[in-house]
C-alpha positions in Angstrom: -28.8 57.3 10.7 -30.2 55.1 8.0 -28.1 53.1 5.5 -30.1 54.3 2.5 -30.4 58.0 1.6 -33.5 59.8 3.0 -36.3 60.8 0.7 -37.2 64.5 0.8 -40.5 65.9 -0.3 -41.3 69.4 -1.7 -44.8 70.5 -1.9 -45.4 72.6 -5.0 -48.7 74.3 -5.5 -48.7 78.1 -5.4 -45.2 78.2 -3.9 -42.5 75.8 -2.9 -41.8 74.9 0.7 -38.6 73.6 2.3 -37.9 69.9 1.8 -39.0 67.5 4.5 -38.0 63.9 5.1 -40.5 61.3 3.8 -40.1 58.9 6.6 -43.8 58.3 7.0 -46.8 58.3 4.6 -48.0 61.7 3.3 -51.7 61.8 3.2 -54.3 64.3 1.8 -58.0 63.9 2.0 -60.6 66.1 0.2 -57.9 68.2 -1.5 -59.9 70.5 -3.9 -58.5 71.1 -7.4 -60.1 74.1 -9.0 -61.1 73.8 -12.7 -57.8 73.2 -14.6 -55.9 73.4 -11.3 -53.1 71.1 -10.3 -51.3 69.7 -7.3 -47.8 68.3 -7.1 -45.8 66.2 -4.6 -42.1 66.4 -5.5 -39.8 63.8 -4.1 -36.0 63.8 -4.2 -35.1 60.1 -4.7 -31.8 58.3 -5.2 -31.3 55.5 -7.7 -33.2 52.4 -6.5 -35.3 54.2 -3.9 -39.0 53.4 -4.1 -42.4 55.0 -3.3 -45.9 53.7 -3.2 -48.8 55.9 -4.3 -52.6 55.6 -4.3 -55.2 58.2 -5.1 -58.9 58.6 -5.7 -60.7 61.5 -7.3 -64.3 62.6 -7.5 -63.9 63.5 -11.2 -61.3 62.0 -13.5 -57.9 63.8 -13.3 -54.7 63.6 -15.4 -52.0 62.0 -13.3 -48.3 61.6 -13.9 -45.0 61.1 -12.3 -42.4 63.2 -14.1 -38.9 64.7 -13.9 -37.0 67.3 -15.8 -33.9 66.3 -17.9 -32.3 69.4 -19.4 -35.2 70.9 -21.5 -37.3 67.8 -21.6 -40.0 66.6 -19.2 -40.0 62.8 -18.9 -43.1 61.1 -17.7 -42.4 57.5 -16.6 -46.0 57.2 -15.4 -48.9 58.9 -17.1 -52.7 58.5 -17.0 -55.0 60.8 -19.0 -58.2 60.4 -17.0 -58.1 58.4 -13.7 -60.3 58.3 -10.7 -58.6 55.5 -8.8 -54.9 54.6 -9.3 -52.3 52.8 -7.2 -48.8 51.6 -7.8 -45.2 51.8 -6.9 -42.3 53.7 -8.5 -38.6 53.1 -8.4 -36.1 55.9 -9.2 -33.5 55.2 -11.8 -31.2 58.0 -10.9 -30.8 60.7 -8.2 -33.3 63.5 -9.2 -36.5 65.1 -8.2 -39.6 63.2 -9.3 -43.0 65.0 -9.1 -46.4 63.3 -8.8 -48.9 65.6 -10.4 -52.7 65.6 -10.4 -54.5 68.0 -12.9 -58.2 68.6 -13.0 -60.2 69.3 -16.1 -63.0 71.9 -16.6 -65.1 70.5 -13.8 -62.4 70.6 -11.1 -62.1 67.6 -8.8 -61.4 66.6 -5.2 -58.6 64.0 -4.5 -57.5 61.8 -1.6 -54.0 60.5 -1.9 -51.2 58.7 0.0 -47.5 58.5 -0.9 -45.1 56.5 1.2 -41.5 55.3 1.1 -40.9 51.6 0.4 -37.9 49.5 1.3 -35.4 48.8 -1.6 -35.8 45.6 -3.6 -33.8 42.7 -2.6 
């Protein structure tokens, strides 16, 4: 058993699936987003846990990492129109954080990778 809490992933598209442990990178290639369609990767993270993300899209997409706080949707990371983005994200509290890609009128195709990172320090 690990010393740090495990990361769990929930895929949210048309329906939710049971959580799985994010102990290896999650990769998608050629994932088609219909016009105005979206795709989400939702990750349950504890305070201080980190993930790295990278994606490329054929047509610019809106991208964000968000969470729900009561009735508010908080977006610590938000890009209006991106075709190539990479970074890392650190959770500030135990909650579910969702990485979301949303296509515009043209639709798009995305390749992405999300992987756990070791804690800082």
